[in-house]
N, C-alpha and C positions, 0 to 999 in steps of 0.2 A: 826541161829539167825534170829529172826524176826525183823521187822522194829522197834518195840518198844524196842527190846533189843539192837539195834545199838546205839553206842554212839551218843550223840547229835551232834558232829562235822560232822560226816559222813552224818547224816541226813540233816544238814544245807548245806553241800556241794552238796548233791544230789538235794536239792531244788534250790540252786543257779545255778547249772548246767542246770536244767530243765528250770529255768527262763531265763538263757542265751540263751538256744536253742530257746525258744519261742520268745525272743527278736530278735535273729538273723533271724528267719523265718519272723517275722513282719518287720524287717528292710529290708530284701530281698524283701518282698512283697511291701514295701514302695518304695524302689529304683526302682523296676520294674514299679510300678505305676507312679513314677515321670518320668521315662524314656518314658513310653507310653504317658504321658501328654506332655512332651517336644517334642516328635516326632509328636504328633497331632498338637501342636502349630506351629512347623516348617512347616508342610504340609499346614496348614491354611495360614500362612504368605507367603509361596511360591505361593499359589493360589491367594492371594490378590495382590502380586507383579505382577504376570503374567496378571491378570485382569487390573491392573493399567497401565501396559505397553501397553496392547492392547487398552485401552481407550485413552491413550496419542497418540498412533499411529493413531487411528481413528480420533481424534480431529485434529491432524496435517494434515492428508489427507483432511478432510472436509475444514479446513482453506485454504489449497492450492487450492482446487476446487473453493471455494467461491472467492478467490482472482483472480484466472484465469477468472472466470465469470465476476467479476467486471471490470477487464481490458478489456475483450472482448466487454462489452456493455457500457463502460464509456462514449462513444461519443453519445449514444442514445438521451439524452436530447438536445444536441446541434443540432443533425441532425433534430430532431422534430421542433426545433426553426427555422431552415434554410428552411424547406420545403415550408412554405408560400412564402418566398422570391423567391424560385425557381419557384413556380407556377406563381407568378406575372411576373417573367422574361419570362416565356413561353408565357404568355398572351401578353406581350409587343412584342415578336417576331411575334406572330400571327397577332397582330394589325399592325405591320410594313409591313406585306405582303399586307394588304388592305388599308393602310393609304396613304393619299396624303400629309398630313401635317407633316413635319419633327419635328416641335416644340412639337406636342403632343407626338410623339414617344420619343423625348428627355426628356420630362417631366416624362413620364412613367418609363424610364430607371433610371432617377435620383431618383424617388421614390423607386425603387427596391434597388438601391445602399444605400439609407438612411435606408431602412428596414434591409438590411444586416448589416450595421454598428450598428443599434439598437440591433440586435441579438448578435453581438460581445460585445457590452457594457453590455448587460444582462449577458454574460458569462465571464465577467472580462477581455475582450480583448480590449486593447486601442491602438489607432493609435499613432505612434511615430511622434512628431513634428520635422520637419526637416528644412524647408526653413527659413533662417535667424538665425539658431542656430549654435553655434560652432560645428565643426566636432568632433564627439565622435565615435571612432572605436568600442565601445561596442553597439552602436545604429545604426550606419550608415556604409554602405559599399560604399567607394568612387570608382566610375567607371571612373572618369575623373576629371582633374583640368583645370580651365579656368580663364583667367584674368578677373577681375571685378573692375570697378571703384566704384560701388555701395556697395559692400561687402568687409570687410577686409579679409586678408589672413586666410585660414583654417576655413572659414564659408561656410555653405551649401547654394548654390545659386539656385539649382534646384533639385527637387525630381523626379526620373524616375519611381521608384516603391515604394509605401508606405509600411513602416514597421509596425509591430505590436508587442505588449507586452502582454503576458498572465500572469496575476498577477504581479510577479516581474521578469519574465523570457522573454527574447527576443525570439519570435517565428520566426520572419523574420526581419532582419535589413532593414532599408530604403536604397535603392540604389540611390545614390546621385551624383551630380556634385559639386565639392568644389572650392571655390575661391582661386586663387594663388596670389591674391593681385592686385593692379592697373596695367594696361597694360603699358609696357615700350615703349616709343616712340623712 
């Protein structure tokens, strides 16, 4: 029997079977293509992830280096501001070696002290007011108590070392003598 002699059903089945095989081959090729595409995407995403991780790590290391350098040289502007005062203090010492007038030497040293206090003020360092103020353990360090008729109890009567505040933080408390009240007779 020839193709033309076959019943129409057999011919339809053969065509359907051929179509199914063609579709299976196309589906197989399509699944393989999708798999290749998915694998390529995975590899690309993996590479992006690794690059991002490396970039983040490099950024973190650069930030740590910059922070360490900032800490290391943070005092440089302050030191630059202090150098002229140091130069003037050295000049005062040299002048003291040749000077006969103590008043001139005293005036020179006072000018240097004022210059240092000006540098402090420029850098937000303020002196702590102590004498006549109520004793504050956050600002003052009491080294001694003395009776005083002039000052009430727990009032600073003498400053032994001046204290300083940087912005809102105590750098060094004032070392003081505090009144214990009037002397008992």
